[in-house]
N, C-alpha and C positions, 0 to 999 in steps of 0.2 A: 504493500500500500504506500501511497505517497502522502505521508502524514503532514507534509507541509501545507496541504490544502485544508487541514483541520486546525492547526495551531493559530493562536491569535497573532495579529500583525505586530503587537507590541513585543513579541518574543525576538524580533530582530534587534532589539536593544539589549537582550541578554547576552552578555559576553563572559566567557570564562575568565576568572581572575588569573592574571599573569603569575601571581605568587603561587596559587594552587597548581597551576600547570607546571611551573618550574619544579615544584616539589616532587613531581612524578619522575623527573630526570635526575634530581639530586639525591642519588642513592649510592650505596656501596661506599667506595673510598672518596666520593665527592665531598669536599668541604663546602657546606652551604652557609652563605651569608644572606639567603633569600627570605626565609620565614621570619615572623616576629615572635618566635618562641621564647618564653622565659628560660633562664638557666635552670636545669633540673634540680640543682642544689637549693634553689629558692622556692621549690614547691613544698606543700605541707609535709612535715616529717611523719615518721611512723607513729610517734606518740600523739601528734596532733590528729592524725587520722583515727587512731583508736579512741581518742577522747571524743571526737565528733560522732563516731559510730555509737558510742555509749550514750551520748546526748540524744541522738535520733531514736535510739531504742526506748528512751524515756518518754519522748513525745508520741511514740508509737504511730497509731493510725493517722494522726494529723500530717505526718510527713509523707504518707503514702496515699493520701486522698486528694481529690480535686481541691484546688484552692481558689481564692478570689482572683479575678482577672488583674486587679490592681496590685496584688501581692499580699503576702502574709502581713497582717497589721503590725505584729511585733517587729518584723524586719524593717518595715517602712519607718516605724518610730526610731529604731536603732540607726537606720541610715540618716534620718533627720538629725539625730544627735551627732553622728559622725561628721556630717556636713557642717554643723555649727562649730564643733570643736576643732576639726582638722582642716576644713576648707574655707572657713569664714563665710559660709552661706547659711543665712537664716531661713529655714523652711519648716514645713510640717508634714506629717504623714499624708495629709489630704492633697498635698501638692506633689507627691512622689508616686511614680508608677514603676513597679519592679518588672524588668524585662528579661528575655532570654538573651543575655549579652547585649552590649551596646549596639551591635550590628542590627538587632531588631529595631532599635529606636530609629536608626537611619532609614530603614525600610518604612516604618510607620510614618516618619516625618514626610517622606515622599507621598505616601498615600493620603495624608491629611492636608498637606500644604500645597502640593504642586499640581497645577493644571498644565495641560499641554501648552508649550511655548512661554510659560512663565520664565522670568529671569532668575537664575540662581547664581550668586557670586561666590567664588572660592579663591583660595590662595593658589599661587603658582609656585611650586607644585602643591598638591593636596592628597588626602588619603584615598587610595585607589578604590577601596570598598565603598566609600561614600559615593563616588562617581557611579559605581555599579548600581547602588541602591536607587539613586535619584534618576538615572538615565532611563529607567523603565517607564517613567512618567513623561518623557519627552520634553524636558525643559530646554531653554536656551541657557548657555553658560557664559559667564564673563569671568575671566581669570585676572587676578591682581598680583603682580610680582611682589617678591619679598626681598628684604636684605637682612642684615644681622639683627635688626630690631623687629623682625616680623613683617607682616603685611604693610606695604607702603600706603599709608592712609591718605597721603596727599594725592597719590595716583587714583585711589578709590574715590576721593571727593571730586576730582576732575571727571571721572567716568560717570558718577552719579549726576553731575551737572549736565553733561551731554545727554544722558538718558532722559532727564527731565525735560530738556528742550525738545526731545523727540517724542514726548508723551509717554515715556516708558518708566516703569518703577520695578525694582527687584522685589521678589517675594521674600527672600531671606538671604543672608550671608551665612555660609558654612565656614567655620574657622576652628582651628586647633591652636589656640593662642599660646599654649604652654607646652614646651617640649614637642614641637610640631612633628607629625609624621607626614612626610618622610624626612624633613630637613633637620629635626632636632632643635630648632630655634624657638625663641620665645618672643612674644610681642611686648614692647616696652609699655610702661604704665601710661605714659603720655598718649601713646597710640590707642591703648585700650579705652581711655576716656574719650578720645576723639572719635573712635568708632561708634561708641554709644551715642554721642552727640549727633553723628550723621544718621544713625538709625532713627532717632527721634525726628530730625529735620526732614528726612526723605521718606519716613514712614515705612520701614521694613523690619522684619524680625531678624534675630541673630541666633543661630544654632551653634552653641559652644560645646565642642567635643573635647573631653578632658580625661583621657585614660592614663596619662603619664605624669601629671603634675606632682604626684607623691614620690616620684623617682627623680629628684633634682640633685645634680652634682655640685651646683654652685649656689652661694647665698645670693638669691635674686629677689629684689623688691618687686613683688607683683601681687595683684589681687585678681581673683577670677572675675570674669565679666558678670557672672550672675550675682556676685556679691556687690557689684557696683550698679546693678540694674534697679532703677527706681520706677520704671513704667511697665514692668512685666514683659518686656520685649525679648528677653533672653530665654531660650530653651536650653537647659543644661543637661548634658548626658555624660555618664561615666560608667565604669565597669570594675568588677573585682578580678578580672582575668589577669591583669598585670601584677597585682599586689597580693593575690591569693592563689588562684589556679584557673587557667583557661578552660579546663575540663569541667569546671563547675560553672555552668552558663548563667551567670547572674549579672545584670547591669541595672541601671536605673535612669530615669529621666525626671527632671524637676521643671514644672511649668505652671503657669496660672491655672487654677482649678477649672475654669470654663474651657480652656484649651485642652487640658488634660483629659477631659471627658471624651473628646474626639479620639485622642490617642488610645484610651481604654476601649472604646468601641471598635477601633481598627484592630487592636490586639485580640479581641474576642474572636474575630474572624480568622485570625492567623493561628493561634495555638490555645485558645481558651484561657490558659494560665501558664505561668512559668513553673517548671518542675518544683514541687514542694520540697522534695528531698534536697535539691540544690539550694533552695532558699534557707532551709534549716542548717545546712553546712555553713553557709555564710553567716547566718545569725549567731551560731555558736562561735565562729571565728572572731566576730566582732565583740561579743560579750566576754569571751575568754581572753581577749587581748592578743590573740595569735597573730593577727595582721600587723598590729602596731609593733610587736616584738620583732617581727621578721624584716620590717622595712629597712632598718639600718644595714642589715646584711645585704639586702638587695641593692641598696644604693652604693655601698662600698664595692661590691663585686662588679656592678655594671660600670661604675666610674673607672675602676682599674682597667677593665676590658676596653672601654671607650678610649681612654688615653693611649693604651697600647696600640689599638687599631689606627688611631689617627696619626700617631708617631710613625708607625710602619708605612702608612700611606704617603706621608710627607717624604719619607726617606726612599721608598722603593718605586713609587709610581712615576711614569714619565713626566718630564718637565712640561709645565703648562696645565697640569691637572689642578683642580681646586676642590677643597673639601670643607663641608660645614663644620662648625665648632659647637657640638651639642651642649646644651646646659643641663640635659637630662634625657630620660627616655631610653630608647633601644636601637637607634639608627643613626648612621652617618650618610649624608647625601653628597654625591660627587659630580663635578662637571669635567669632562674630558675634552681633548682636542675636538673641534667641531667636525672634523672629518670622520670621527668614529661614531658609527651607529651601534649603540650598545644592544639594541634588540636584534639587529641583523646577525651579530656575531655570537649571540648568547649560547646557542646549542653547541657550536664549535668549541667555545670556551669550556663549557661543562664537559664535553666528551674528550677533548684533547688535554685540557689543563686541570680537570677535576676540581673546579671551583665554580660556585653558582652565586649569582646576584640577581636583583630585580631591575630590569631596564627602566630608566626613569620616565620615558615618554608616557607610560601608563598613568602617571601621576599629574599630567598636564591636560587641562580641559581644552586648551587651545591648539593642540596638535604639535606643540614644540617639545623640547626636552629629549630629542633623539640621541644626544651625546651625553646623557646623564645616567646615573645609576644609584640605587639605594643598597646599603650594606647593613646587615644586622650584626651587632656585636654581643648581644645578651646570651645567645644560645651556644655558639662555638666556644671551645676551650681556648685558653690563652695560646697554647701551642698551635691549635688549629688556626687562630687568627694570624699568627706569624707565618705559618706555612701557606695559608690561603692567600694572604696579601702578596707574598712573593710570587705565587702562581698567577695571580691576577695581573701583577705588574709585568710579568713575562708575556702574558697573553696580549695585553694592550700594547706593549712595546713592539712585539712582533707584528701586530696589526698595523701599527703606524708605519713600520718599515715597508709594508706592502703598498702603502698609499703613495 
């Protein structure tokens, strides 16, 4: 049968994640800088797992029964406390929706906010899976370049002015202002305030994705956009995947209650409710302090790996390469000689040099970035970082000599 005649037209916007596709090749003796996996040493210990299982055995059927679409009330209350104490975000259980990872929030955001041809503004580059989630709803994209202080808000303001003159208005800006994925950069405080001023002036929403801000390597004076929000324009989303365990699929979104109602309705049609077992795992981790206790270990380990990778890149990669200086998170972003197409050479690099990366073009909504790449430092060992960067440098050097 020709099933193409039956599938919806919107499926032409469904694209396989480059990261997921690369993982199919990055096996055996391939050193992978591709995925965004936590270091295995930073996952829950055997004692923590046993303690969590004991806890779940006490709540019994509550952990194995259907739950509320909005999430277990105890967990939403605990997340509200966590946000107030650790993130400087004042909120309540009524403004929180528990989700199946933060990726689900991105999908629901598209369902709730995007009409076909609406304008969505992102950073250049931006999170690849957000592009995947939003693209299904056929928006128009506008990309705003970045520098070491994050999104260039002066460039954004000029773009908004031109849009207004043309009778256009963005529906929302999607931003990862802290430890940005893929660049690892953070937006300055002045620019954060300026962004919210523009949101009010030009009347658009701000979707703040914040999975990495608890993994900061440097003392940086910043506040989350949601904590600065006085008009309810910021939709804040985060996850426990990076600071607890990605296998426990629990994220959350904070938004005005009237808007959150639409998110909850959309979630009902997707999965009815997030796994109750997963929610109780996270609830126990928060109440027992397991997450807070492990964070210093995660930060120290990732900082060491990040510094090692960046030093190796500066020493080994061909002249003319440029690398971001992450303030936290799990990734380094790179710009190579403009003659190098990192997507075109990827499979050869994996097969011949046994090292994998993510081509950067997938992170750009404007079709640029062909000479860029993202490298993950959280998952590989320090020895693998050293060997992998040497392999990558050899591969890129040989490619340049062919040109």
